[in-house]
C-alpha positions, 0 to 999 in steps of 0.5 A: 143318863150315864154317870159320865154324862152326870159328871160332864154336866156337873163340871159344866155347871161348875165352870158356868158358876165360876165364870159368872163369879169371876166376872162379878168380882170383887163383890159378886156384882154387888158393886155394880149399879142397879141400872147395870144389873137391870141391863145385864139380866135380860142380855144374859137371858137372851144369850142363853137361848143359843147356849141352851140350844147348843148345850142340848145338841152337844150333851145329848143326841137322842132327840128327847129335847124336853127331858134333856132340857129339864136335866140341863135346867137342873144342872144349871140351877141346883148346883149353882144355888148350892155354890152360891149358898156355900159362898154367900150364906155360909162363908160370907154369913148372909144366910139364906136371905142372900137371895134378896140382895143377890136377886139377879142370881135368884132370877136364874134359879127359876128362869132356866126352868122356863127358858130351857123347856121353851128352847127344847119345844122349839127344837122339837117343832123344827124337827117335826117340820123337817120330818113332815113330807111335802 
């Protein structure tokens, strides 16, 4: 992957984090009732199926969806964790234990590693179906 692609994905991850942070103001979703968080997590998860598909098609054109899905998962989990860590653990002084009260953030640090490869696998299956002769 080129340096340009890494920088694009890093910018994408920062914009993604900033968007979620701004939506969650003033307390990064802590002010939301539990029921709202329990509704929003599956909704965001569902929305990320088409977002993952779009991102895989937008950032790569080599058809290597599974490898690219891992890159996408890396860039949408590790940098977001670092941004959350700097904000919550360091700046707000919560420490690494922020992962517990901010469980809804923690969920996505792991779920994208399952979700994005799943989307990639579906994309590869669709490509195989189209490529098969009749």
